[in-house]
C-alpha angles and dihedrals in degrees: 000000000000117000114227115256091226139019104269089194095056120122114273115244127208112241135172119237126186110214135163106282095221091050090051097047091049094047092046091049088054091049096250111162105227093196093053092046094047092050092049092049094046088050091050089044090051095047090051093051093046091049090049091052090049091051093049091049089049092048090051092050092049091052091049090049089048091053091049092051092048090052104037103020131248114310088214091055090047089051092049090049093049093048092047091054096054120100093224097052113124 
């Protein structure tokens, strides 16, 4: 189960946004709630940034692991070799 990227039960905070006047007027005329749309867009942007940061961290870790394997060999290969050398290996 995914954990939310922010606390949806947190207290609302009044902020100031600058938007295109015509866009705002037309959206308001159609009953579009600017606060709900802005909150949903911010949540989506936050999720996207966090996902990108996680992907970058994973890529960095994989590169470090690849360099380690290149220098020292594969831990799985070493384990297979060690198990194969044992007298009690099946």
